[in-house]
Every structure is written in structure tokens, then in C-alpha cells.
N, CA, C and O of each residue as an XYZ file, in Angstrom:
716
protein
N     103.845    -39.256     11.369
C     104.073    -39.957     10.120
C     104.990    -39.110      9.252
O     104.725    -37.929      9.024
N     106.041    -39.701      8.780
C     107.019    -39.001      7.953
C     106.613    -39.135      6.490
O     106.497    -40.253      5.988
N     106.395    -38.027      5.801
C     105.983    -38.047      4.398
C     107.088    -37.551      3.499
O     108.215    -37.315      3.934
N     106.747    -37.399      2.252
C     107.678    -36.821      1.294
C     107.848    -35.343      1.602
O     106.941    -34.735      2.171
N     108.990    -34.738      1.243
C     109.192    -33.319      1.536
C     108.174    -32.420      0.857
O     107.980    -31.286      1.295
N     107.512    -32.893     -0.208
C     106.537    -32.070     -0.906
C     105.116    -32.396     -0.499
O     104.167    -31.884     -1.092
N     104.955    -33.258      0.524
C     103.614    -33.598      0.998
C     103.231    -32.680      2.142
O     104.022    -32.467      3.060
N     102.028    -32.136      2.095
C     101.515    -31.255      3.138
C     101.136    -32.119      4.323
O     100.182    -32.892      4.246
N     101.883    -31.998      5.436
C     101.732    -32.896      6.573
C     100.389    -32.764      7.281
O      99.906    -33.741      7.854
N      99.770    -31.579      7.256
C      98.540    -31.394      8.019
C      97.279    -31.746      7.235
O      96.176    -31.651      7.774
N      97.418    -32.138      6.007
C      96.256    -32.434      5.170
C      95.734    -33.836      5.447
O      96.513    -34.774      5.620
N      94.424    -33.973      5.486
C      93.809    -35.284      5.683
C      93.979    -36.152      4.446
O      94.046    -37.377      4.545
N      94.047    -35.520      3.284
C      94.304    -36.264      2.056
C      95.665    -35.846      1.545
O      96.095    -34.710      1.742
N      96.329    -36.761      0.896
C      97.659    -36.461      0.382
C      97.572    -35.377     -0.678
O      96.796    -35.489     -1.627
N      98.355    -34.346     -0.519
C      98.418    -33.281     -1.519
C      99.870    -33.102     -1.909
O     100.746    -33.083     -1.044
N     100.133    -32.972     -3.172
C     101.484    -32.852     -3.668
C     101.610    -31.580     -4.479
O     100.647    -31.130     -5.099
N     102.799    -31.005     -4.471
C     103.052    -29.820     -5.275
C     104.038    -30.202     -6.364
O     105.100    -30.762     -6.089
N     103.685    -29.903     -7.571
C     104.527    -30.159     -8.722
C     104.742    -28.826     -9.413
O     103.783    -28.197     -9.858
N     105.985    -28.391     -9.507
C     106.276    -27.131    -10.192
C     106.832    -27.489    -11.562
O     107.860    -28.155    -11.678
N     106.140    -27.039    -12.587
C     106.475    -27.403    -13.956
C     106.775    -26.153    -14.763
O     105.912    -25.281    -14.878
N     107.991    -26.036    -15.334
C     108.197    -24.925    -16.260
C     107.348    -25.176    -17.498
O     107.344    -26.289    -18.025
N     106.645    -24.186    -17.961
C     105.668    -24.382    -19.028
C     105.894    -23.328    -20.095
O     105.393    -22.211    -19.974
N     106.631    -23.660    -21.125
C     106.956    -22.720    -22.190
C     106.323    -23.205    -23.477
O     107.005    -23.388    -24.486
N     105.052    -23.406    -23.442
C     104.336    -24.024    -24.537
C     103.724    -22.988    -25.462
O     103.238    -21.949    -25.015
N     103.752    -23.275    -26.729
C     103.143    -22.394    -27.722
C     101.711    -22.829    -27.956
O     101.463    -23.955    -28.387
N     100.772    -21.952    -27.676
C      99.376    -22.200    -28.008
C      99.043    -21.267    -29.152
O      98.967    -20.052    -28.966
N      98.847    -21.818    -30.319
C      98.572    -20.964    -31.462
C      97.082    -20.694    -31.564
O      96.254    -21.544    -31.238
N      96.764    -19.517    -32.015
C      95.358    -19.172    -32.240
C      94.857    -19.947    -33.441
O      95.618    -20.243    -34.362
N      93.606    -20.267    -33.430
C      93.023    -20.997    -34.553
C      93.009    -20.116    -35.793
O      92.613    -18.953    -35.720
N      93.438    -20.660    -36.939
C      93.326    -19.897    -38.177
C      91.855    -19.605    -38.478
O      90.961    -20.231    -37.908
N      91.619    -18.676    -39.352
C      90.245    -18.295    -39.705
C      89.497    -19.480    -40.287
O      90.075    -20.322    -40.974
N      88.189    -19.534    -39.999
C      87.359    -20.593    -40.588
C      87.464    -20.499    -42.102
O      87.667    -19.423    -42.664
N      87.324    -21.626    -42.736
C      87.394    -21.643    -44.188
C      88.692    -22.233    -44.674
O      88.761    -22.674    -45.821
N      89.709    -22.261    -43.869
C      90.946    -22.974    -44.176
C      91.712    -23.137    -42.881
O      92.686    -22.429    -42.624
N      91.260    -24.079    -42.070
C      91.932    -24.263    -40.795
C      91.781    -25.680    -40.282
O      90.959    -26.461    -40.761
N      92.595    -25.982    -39.300
C      92.504    -27.224    -38.539
C      92.827    -26.856    -37.101
O      93.784    -26.128    -36.839
N      92.025    -27.363    -36.167
C      92.179    -27.010    -34.759
C      92.287    -28.293    -33.939
O      91.433    -29.175    -34.032
N      93.359    -28.386    -33.127
C      93.578    -29.549    -32.269
C      92.994    -29.268    -30.887
O      93.106    -28.154    -30.376
N      92.367    -30.285    -30.281
C      91.856    -30.193    -28.912
C      92.494    -31.296    -28.076
O      92.488    -32.467    -28.456
N      93.044    -30.898    -26.931
C      93.650    -31.837    -25.988
C      92.778    -31.857    -24.737
O      92.551    -30.805    -24.140
N      92.284    -33.023    -24.323
C      91.236    -33.061    -23.310
C      91.632    -32.990    -21.844
O      90.830    -32.508    -21.044
N      92.823    -33.441    -21.436
C      93.117    -33.531    -20.006
C      94.580    -33.286    -19.705
O      95.415    -33.215    -20.608
N      94.879    -33.158    -18.417
C      96.256    -33.269    -17.932
C      96.445    -34.760    -17.653
O      96.010    -35.229    -16.602
N      97.068    -35.515    -18.538
C      97.138    -36.959    -18.333
C      98.254    -37.355    -17.374
O      99.263    -36.660    -17.258
N      98.065    -38.462    -16.697
C      99.111    -39.047    -15.871
C      99.797    -40.160    -16.642
O      99.360    -40.530    -17.732
N     100.867    -40.693    -16.078
C     101.577    -41.800    -16.703
C     100.613    -42.952    -16.962
O      99.797    -43.293    -16.107
N     100.713    -43.543    -18.140
C      99.883    -44.686    -18.481
C      98.474    -44.347    -18.939
O      97.735    -45.232    -19.372
N      98.088    -43.071    -18.850
C      96.734    -42.663    -19.257
C      96.606    -42.700    -20.778
O      97.558    -42.391    -21.495
N      95.432    -43.078    -21.261
C      95.124    -43.021    -22.689
C      94.080    -41.933    -22.892
O      93.024    -41.947    -22.258
N      94.381    -40.988    -23.782
C      93.483    -39.861    -24.048
C      93.271    -39.725    -25.551
O      94.081    -40.195    -26.349
N      92.180    -39.081    -25.921
C      91.837    -38.890    -27.333
C      92.228    -37.493    -27.791
O      91.900    -36.499    -27.143
N      92.928    -37.428    -28.909
C      93.310    -36.176    -29.555
C      92.294    -35.941    -30.670
O      92.004    -36.849    -31.449
N      91.753    -34.725    -30.747
C      90.755    -34.387    -31.762
C      91.282    -33.256    -32.633
O      91.743    -32.235    -32.123
N      91.213    -33.438    -33.937
C      91.598    -32.397    -34.895
C      90.375    -32.124    -35.761
O      89.861    -33.021    -36.430
N      89.916    -30.879    -35.741
C      88.737    -30.493    -36.516
C      89.179    -29.679    -37.722
O      89.789    -28.619    -37.576
N      88.868    -30.181    -38.917
C      89.224    -29.494    -40.162
C      88.070    -28.607    -40.608
O      86.903    -28.993    -40.534
N      88.417    -27.416    -41.070
C      87.448    -26.488    -41.666
C      87.961    -26.132    -43.060
O      88.624    -25.110    -43.234
N      87.655    -26.977    -44.063
C      88.159    -26.720    -45.408
C      87.419    -25.571    -46.083
O      86.259    -25.303    -45.770
N      88.094    -24.892    -47.010
C      87.407    -23.867    -47.794
C      86.304    -24.513    -48.638
O      86.392    -25.689    -48.990
N      85.284    -23.749    -48.953
C      84.203    -24.245    -49.819
C      84.796    -24.737    -51.134
O      85.681    -24.097    -51.702
N      84.308    -25.866    -51.610
C      84.753    -26.397    -52.891
C      86.038    -27.197    -52.835
O      86.564    -27.571    -53.883
N      86.563    -27.474    -51.650
C      87.803    -28.246    -51.533
C      87.592    -29.649    -52.091
O      86.642    -30.340    -51.724
N      88.496    -30.062    -52.987
C      88.394    -31.386    -53.598
C      89.039    -32.462    -52.728
O      88.540    -33.586    -52.661
N      90.148    -32.125    -52.059
C      90.853    -33.124    -51.245
C      91.595    -32.450    -50.102
O      92.081    -31.325    -50.222
N      91.666    -33.169    -48.998
C      92.402    -32.686    -47.826
C      93.266    -33.817    -47.296
O      93.008    -34.993    -47.555
N      94.278    -33.447    -46.564
C      95.133    -34.413    -45.881
C      95.629    -33.773    -44.602
O      95.698    -32.548    -44.506
N      95.973    -34.586    -43.621
C      96.471    -34.054    -42.356
C      97.560    -34.964    -41.826
O      97.559    -36.168    -42.080
N      98.493    -34.375    -41.082
C      99.552    -35.132    -40.408
C      99.786    -34.483    -39.053
O      99.993    -33.272    -38.969
N      99.756    -35.280    -37.995
C      99.979    -34.774    -36.640
C     101.066    -35.618    -35.988
O     101.073    -36.842    -36.118
N     101.979    -34.961    -35.290
C     103.083    -35.652    -34.641
C     102.926    -35.567    -33.134
O     103.090    -34.492    -32.556
N     102.608    -36.692    -32.481
C     102.530    -36.697    -31.021
C     103.941    -36.733    -30.426
O     104.910    -36.939    -31.156
N     104.067    -36.537    -29.114
C     105.390    -36.612    -28.488
C     106.051    -37.973    -28.751
O     105.376    -39.001    -28.806
N     107.368    -37.962    -28.912
C     108.121    -39.191    -29.171
C     107.924    -40.180    -28.023
O     107.944    -39.804    -26.850
N     107.735    -41.438    -28.379
C     107.601    -42.484    -27.379
C     106.185    -42.742    -26.899
O     105.952    -43.688    -26.147
N     105.233    -41.913    -27.322
C     103.837    -42.122    -26.929
C     103.220    -43.142    -27.881
O     103.485    -43.108    -29.083
N     102.407    -44.040    -27.357
C     101.757    -45.072    -28.155
C     100.499    -44.504    -28.802
O      99.675    -43.880    -28.135
N     100.360    -44.724    -30.104
C      99.209    -44.233    -30.870
C      98.287    -45.404    -31.187
O      98.753    -46.488    -31.538
N      96.969    -45.186    -31.062
C      95.985    -46.228    -31.379
C      94.669    -45.586    -31.807
O      94.501    -44.369    -31.724
N      93.747    -46.416    -32.263
C      92.372    -46.000    -32.595
C      92.297    -44.778    -33.505
O      91.586    -43.820    -33.202
N      93.019    -44.807    -34.607
C      93.035    -43.685    -35.547
C      91.759    -43.729    -36.386
O      91.437    -44.757    -36.983
N      91.038    -42.617    -36.427
C      89.769    -42.551    -37.159
C      89.979    -42.359    -38.657
O      91.091    -42.096    -39.117
N      88.906    -42.493    -39.395
C      88.821    -42.113    -40.809
C      89.936    -42.685    -41.675
O      90.492    -41.984    -42.520
N      90.261    -43.955    -41.465
C      91.272    -44.663    -42.259
C      92.652    -44.029    -42.157
O      93.473    -44.185    -43.061
N      92.916    -43.314    -41.064
C      94.243    -42.751    -40.838
C      95.231    -43.849    -40.480
O      94.844    -44.956    -40.105
N      96.515    -43.525    -40.602
C      97.569    -44.494    -40.304
C      98.644    -43.842    -39.449
O      98.761    -42.617    -39.406
N      99.431    -44.675    -38.767
C     100.585    -44.184    -38.024
C     101.833    -44.578    -38.791
O     102.036    -45.756    -39.085
N     102.676    -43.595    -39.122
C     103.932    -43.825    -39.826
C     105.035    -43.911    -38.773
O     105.456    -42.892    -38.227
N     105.501    -45.125    -38.491
C     106.498    -45.306    -37.433
C     107.853    -44.698    -37.786
O     108.644    -44.415    -36.885
N     108.142    -44.489    -39.068
C     109.407    -43.864    -39.463
C     109.430    -42.373    -39.137
O     110.453    -41.852    -38.691
N     108.312    -41.684    -39.355
C     108.262    -40.237    -39.102
C     107.626    -39.906    -37.756
O     107.745    -38.778    -37.276
N     106.948    -40.884    -37.139
C     106.250    -40.632    -35.881
C     104.968    -39.840    -36.066
O     104.462    -39.239    -35.118
N     104.439    -39.838    -37.290
C     103.249    -39.038    -37.592
C     101.997    -39.898    -37.746
O     102.046    -41.026    -38.237
N     100.877    -39.327    -37.309
C      99.561    -39.878    -37.608
C      99.111    -39.155    -38.875
O      99.105    -37.924    -38.923
N      98.729    -39.927    -39.910
C      98.418    -39.322    -41.214
C      97.028    -39.721    -41.697
O      96.580    -40.852    -41.505
N      96.367    -38.766    -42.325
C      95.073    -38.998    -42.966
C      95.127    -38.439    -44.377
O      95.731    -37.394    -44.620
N      94.497    -39.136    -45.297
C      94.341    -38.568    -46.618
C      94.779    -39.492    -47.719
O      95.507    -40.460    -47.502
N      94.317    -39.170    -48.907
C      93.465    -38.013    -49.169
C      92.030    -38.242    -48.680
O      91.495    -39.349    -48.736
N      91.443    -37.164    -48.206
C      90.029    -37.138    -47.830
C      89.338    -36.362    -48.943
O      89.502    -35.147    -49.052
N      88.565    -37.062    -49.771
C      87.942    -36.416    -50.917
C      86.669    -35.690    -50.513
O      85.874    -36.205    -49.727
N      86.483    -34.504    -51.048
C      85.354    -33.603    -50.752
C      85.020    -33.581    -49.253
O      83.932    -33.988    -48.846
N      85.972    -33.100    -48.441
C      85.756    -33.073    -46.995
C      84.628    -32.117    -46.611
O      84.461    -31.056    -47.212
N      83.864    -32.513    -45.604
C      82.782    -31.648    -45.120
C      83.354    -30.622    -44.138
O      84.484    -30.767    -43.671
N      82.580    -29.602    -43.833
C      82.979    -28.601    -42.845
C      81.988    -28.670    -41.696
O      80.840    -28.261    -41.866
N      82.379    -29.165    -40.548
C      83.725    -29.616    -40.204
C      83.927    -31.105    -40.497
O      82.968    -31.865    -40.624
N      85.191    -31.498    -40.600
C      85.597    -32.898    -40.625
C      86.373    -33.132    -39.338
O      87.340    -32.422    -39.062
N      85.964    -34.120    -38.549
C      86.602    -34.371    -37.252
C      87.436    -35.646    -37.333
O      86.923    -36.719    -37.654
N      88.726    -35.513    -37.038
C      89.662    -36.635    -37.021
C      90.088    -36.874    -35.575
O      90.272    -35.922    -34.817
N      90.243    -38.134    -35.192
C      90.663    -38.435    -33.819
C      91.679    -39.567    -33.807
O      91.754    -40.376    -34.732
N      92.454    -39.599    -32.737
C      93.305    -40.747    -32.432
C      93.598    -40.728    -30.942
O      93.502    -39.689    -30.289
N      93.956    -41.893    -30.414
C      94.290    -42.007    -28.999
C      95.797    -42.060    -28.830
O      96.510    -42.588    -29.682
N      96.276    -41.508    -27.724
C      97.674    -41.643    -27.334
C      97.720    -42.147    -25.900
O      96.867    -41.810    -25.079
N      98.728    -42.959    -25.612
C      98.962    -43.440    -24.256
C     100.266    -42.831    -23.774
O     101.300    -42.943    -24.432
N     100.202    -42.182    -22.609
C     101.373    -41.523    -22.028
C     102.310    -42.600    -21.479
O     101.877    -43.439    -20.690
N     103.590    -42.594    -21.882
C     104.509    -43.613    -21.382
C     104.885    -43.376    -19.916
O     104.795    -42.256    -19.414
N     105.301    -44.429    -19.251
C     105.794    -44.321    -17.883
C     107.014    -43.406    -17.877
O     107.892    -43.528    -18.731
N     107.065    -42.508    -16.929
C     108.193    -41.591    -16.805
C     108.017    -40.270    -17.529
O     108.861    -39.384    -17.394
N     106.945    -40.111    -18.292
C     106.711    -38.846    -19.004
C     106.189    -37.812    -18.012
O     105.161    -38.023    -17.368
N     106.896    -36.705    -17.895
C     106.455    -35.608    -17.030
C     106.809    -34.290    -17.692
O     107.717    -34.223    -18.521
N     106.096    -33.255    -17.326
C     106.393    -31.923    -17.843
C     105.679    -31.650    -19.149
O     104.600    -32.184    -19.408
N     106.293    -30.810    -19.972
C     105.695    -30.390    -21.240
C     105.811    -31.489    -22.285
O     106.893    -32.031    -22.509
N     104.714    -31.809    -22.911
C     104.688    -32.766    -24.015
C     103.860    -32.126    -25.122
O     102.668    -31.876    -24.942
N     104.494    -31.856    -26.280
C     103.834    -31.066    -27.324
C     103.611    -31.852    -28.614
O     104.334    -32.797    -28.929
N     102.588    -31.426    -29.342
C     102.187    -31.992    -30.621
C     102.421    -30.931    -31.699
O     102.292    -29.735    -31.435
N     102.765    -31.371    -32.910
C     102.860    -30.459    -34.052
C     102.166    -31.127    -35.235
O     102.112    -32.354    -35.318
N     101.639    -30.322    -36.141
C     100.991    -30.917    -37.294
C     100.616    -29.907    -38.352
O     100.642    -28.696    -38.130
N     100.263    -30.440    -39.515
C      99.832    -29.610    -40.642
C      98.631    -30.263    -41.312
O      98.380    -31.459    -41.169
N      97.907    -29.442    -42.040
C      96.791    -29.918    -42.853
C      96.947    -29.298    -44.237
O      97.459    -28.188    -44.378
N      96.503    -30.023    -45.249
C      96.581    -29.531    -46.622
C      95.189    -29.563    -47.238
O      94.494    -30.578    -47.187
N      94.794    -28.436    -47.819
C      93.535    -28.344    -48.557
C      93.883    -28.060    -50.008
O      94.358    -26.971    -50.332
N      93.650    -29.035    -50.889
C      93.999    -28.904    -52.312
C      95.433    -28.421    -52.499
O      95.710    -27.597    -53.371
N      96.346    -28.942    -51.673
C      97.762    -28.614    -51.799
C      98.212    -27.386    -51.043
O      99.413    -27.119    -50.985
N      97.303    -26.627    -50.463
C      97.659    -25.448    -49.671
C      97.796    -25.874    -48.208
O      96.814    -26.264    -47.577
N      99.017    -25.799    -47.674
C      99.309    -26.320    -46.341
C      99.248    -25.238    -45.265
O      99.755    -24.131    -45.449
N      98.615    -25.577    -44.134
C      98.582    -24.690    -42.964
C      98.876    -25.522    -41.721
O      98.628    -26.727    -41.698
N      99.406    -24.867    -40.686
C      99.669    -25.539    -39.413
C      98.367    -25.814    -38.682
O      97.403    -25.057    -38.800
N      98.347    -26.900    -37.927
C      97.198    -27.192    -37.074
C      97.268    -26.248    -35.881
O      98.282    -26.182    -35.186
N      96.181    -25.522    -35.655
C      96.129    -24.571    -34.545
C      95.487    -25.199    -33.325
O      95.338    -26.418    -33.241
N      95.111    -24.352    -32.383
C      94.479    -24.827    -31.157
C      95.503    -25.212    -30.120
O      96.594    -24.645    -30.069
N      95.150    -26.175    -29.293
C      96.026    -26.598    -28.204
C      97.145    -27.463    -28.758
O      96.921    -28.295    -29.637
N      98.359    -27.263    -28.237
C      99.471    -28.037    -28.761
C     100.266    -28.780    -27.699
O     101.069    -29.645    -28.047
N     100.078    -28.481    -26.420
C     100.901    -29.107    -25.385
C     100.087    -29.611    -24.204
O      99.067    -29.030    -23.833
N     100.563    -30.708    -23.621
C     100.068    -31.243    -22.361
C     101.071    -30.893    -21.273
O     102.253    -30.699    -21.555
N     100.617    -30.814    -20.063
C     101.499    -30.895    -18.908
C     101.166    -32.238    -18.291
O     100.061    -32.429    -17.783
N     102.115    -33.180    -18.328
C     101.841    -34.498    -17.767
C     102.136    -34.484    -16.279
O     103.092    -33.857    -15.825
N     101.303    -35.183    -15.532
C     101.441    -35.255    -14.079
C     102.016    -36.619    -13.739
O     101.453    -37.639    -14.135
N     103.146    -36.657    -12.999
C     103.735    -37.948    -12.661
C     102.832    -38.734    -11.723
O     102.015    -38.158    -11.004
N     102.982    -40.037    -11.737
C     102.166    -40.900    -10.885
C     102.733    -40.895     -9.466
O     103.245    -41.908     -8.990
N     102.636    -39.744     -8.798
C     103.130    -39.608     -7.430
C     102.112    -40.094     -6.418
O     102.454    -40.417     -5.280
N     100.889    -40.142     -6.832
C      99.797    -40.373     -5.902
C      98.844    -41.408     -6.456
O      98.866    -41.703     -7.650
N      98.005    -41.960     -5.594
C      96.982    -42.868     -6.097
C      96.008    -42.123     -7.003
O      95.863    -40.905     -6.898
N      95.353    -42.843     -7.876
C      94.359    -42.227     -8.754
C      93.331    -41.486     -7.920
O      92.875    -41.982     -6.890
N      92.973    -40.298     -8.373
C      91.978    -39.489     -7.680
C      92.547    -38.573     -6.621
O      91.808    -37.761     -6.063
N      93.848    -38.670     -6.317
C      94.443    -37.791     -5.312
C      94.549    -36.373     -5.858
O      94.612    -36.169     -7.070
N      94.569    -35.402     -4.962
C      94.663    -34.001     -5.361
C      96.128    -33.636     -5.554
O      96.967    -33.938     -4.706
N      96.433    -32.983     -6.675
C      97.783    -32.548     -6.989
C      97.748    -31.049     -7.217
O      96.916    -30.559     -7.980
N      98.644    -30.311     -6.565
C      98.761    -28.874     -6.805
C      99.798    -28.681     -7.898
O     100.932    -29.142     -7.764
N      99.427    -28.011     -8.966
C     100.327    -27.795    -10.091
C     100.571    -26.308    -10.240
O      99.628    -25.518    -10.284
N     101.841    -25.926    -10.317
C     102.198    -24.530    -10.573
C     102.909    -24.494    -11.914
O     103.890    -25.209    -12.120
N     102.422    -23.669    -12.824
C     103.004    -23.560    -14.149
C     103.708    -22.224    -14.280
O     103.102    -21.177    -14.050
N     104.981    -22.247    -14.648
C     105.711    -21.021    -14.929
C     105.626    -20.792    -16.430
O     106.265    -21.500    -17.208
N     104.837    -19.801    -16.838
C     104.595    -19.548    -18.259
C     105.393    -18.315    -18.654
O     104.885    -17.196    -18.594
N     106.627    -18.516    -19.054
C     107.445    -17.385    -19.468
C     107.926    -16.553    -18.291
O     108.008    -17.044    -17.165
N     108.242    -15.301    -18.553
C     108.869    -14.417    -17.571
C     107.887    -13.934    -16.515
O     107.067    -13.054    -16.778
N     107.970    -14.502    -15.339
C     107.229    -13.990    -14.196
C     105.754    -14.317    -14.137
O     105.064    -13.797    -13.260
N     105.234    -15.144    -15.014
C     103.811    -15.484    -14.977
C     103.685    -16.898    -14.417
O     104.220    -17.849    -14.987
N     102.981    -17.030    -13.308
C     102.795    -18.340    -12.691
C     101.308    -18.596    -12.522
O     100.575    -17.747    -12.016
N     100.876    -19.757    -12.943
C      99.488    -20.169    -12.783
C      99.490    -21.347    -11.820
O     100.279    -22.279    -11.979
N      98.624    -21.313    -10.835
C      98.555    -22.386     -9.855
C      97.165    -23.009     -9.885
O      96.165    -22.292     -9.906
N      97.095    -24.319     -9.889
C      95.823    -25.043     -9.893
C      95.947    -26.263     -8.995
O      97.020    -26.853     -8.866
N      94.851    -26.622     -8.386
C      94.767    -27.898     -7.675
C      93.930    -28.809     -8.561
O      92.791    -28.489     -8.902
N      94.501    -29.929     -8.923
C      93.835    -30.850     -9.836
C      93.678    -32.206     -9.181
O      94.492    -32.605     -8.348
N      92.647    -32.895     -9.555
C      92.494    -34.288     -9.142
C      93.059    -35.110    -10.286
O      92.593    -35.016    -11.421
N      94.075    -35.925     -9.979
C      94.764    -36.681    -11.017
C      93.772    -37.492    -11.833
O      92.918    -38.192    -11.287
N      93.903    -37.383    -13.183
C      93.055    -38.141    -14.088
C      91.765    -37.446    -14.462
O      90.910    -38.056    -15.103
N      91.591    -36.171    -14.080
C      90.370    -35.451    -14.429
C      90.660    -34.411    -15.494
O      91.818    -34.086    -15.755
N      89.622    -33.895    -16.100
C      89.763    -32.903    -17.170
C      90.306    -31.599    -16.619
O      89.986    -31.200    -15.499
N      91.141    -30.931    -17.429
C      91.668    -29.638    -17.006
C      90.616    -28.560    -17.204
O      89.741    -28.685    -18.061
N      90.707    -27.483    -16.396
C      89.751    -26.387    -16.573
C      90.046    -25.652    -17.862
O      91.213    -25.459    -18.203
N      89.040    -25.243    -18.574
C      89.251    -24.514    -19.829
C      89.018    -23.051    -19.597
O      89.142    -22.252    -20.525
């Protein structure tokens, strides 16, 4: 049986190798008391819908907070929590004002990966506590896996993270990434 050049011929199940340059910035979470941390749940495939979570940690006594997060261009946004909105002109998901926010305040929205999206896909955002703005920390980038295989197939992913650092993982398409 003739397969793709990247298919392992002796494997009983189809295995594919995807080499992805990965130059993503993962920022450390700011100190509690004035921070926002983004969590990205999976390595999504084309067409997958995943939930983005942003956890706010406002300083004690904060009267109002606001947040804005920008998903990758072309991704569909839906199910925005806490009366948030999507601004189609700026491409931002926005919340606020949130009066007397609790610690923590959890904001969520869903994104759907468009067909053809592969490689690094990054998010950027800021949060404001009583007018003091800080960047959203935590996870900022996905590595999207192309729909090369049927759902549930094993995909070998090699990530080149900067100069000479390579991380290799075997993933089942559509499952959570290891933390």
C-alpha cells in the first residue's frame, strides 16, 4: 500500500509527523492581586471549537475591571461569558465594566479554528483594574494540527522552540495537550 511520504509504512495505525516551528511567547503570570491569566485547553484541529478561559485577580478594593482579548484573525468567536461582546472592527473580545469584581473572576469564550489553520496561532490581551492596565499572562499560543488524519488518529508533533530546542510528542488528534 502506497502512503503519504510522512506516513510510517509499518504502523498498524496511521501515524503522521508534523514539524512545526514554534516561536511562541509564554509569559509568566503576573503576581496575584493585579493579574489576568489565560488558559488554552488543547492542540485543536481544523474546525475544532475550544473554550478560552481568562482568570482575573483584581487588587483588593477594585471598583471596576475590564478586559480585551484578541484571538487569531479569522477564528470564529462565540459563547462569550459575563455580558462580553465581540468587536468585529478590532477583532477583540471585550468585557466591562465589571463592577466590584471578585477574586477570582473567570471569563470565557469559545473559538472555532478555521479550515486551513496550521502552525502557531497566538492570542494577545490586556486587563484594566481601575484604569491600571496589565497584559494578560499565561498561555498565549496554540499549535494547530492540520486535518491530515481521521479524528482520533495519532499524530507525532515536533516543535522547534528557538535555537536548537526541539520537543517531540505523539498526540491523538482532538485530545488535551500534556501540561
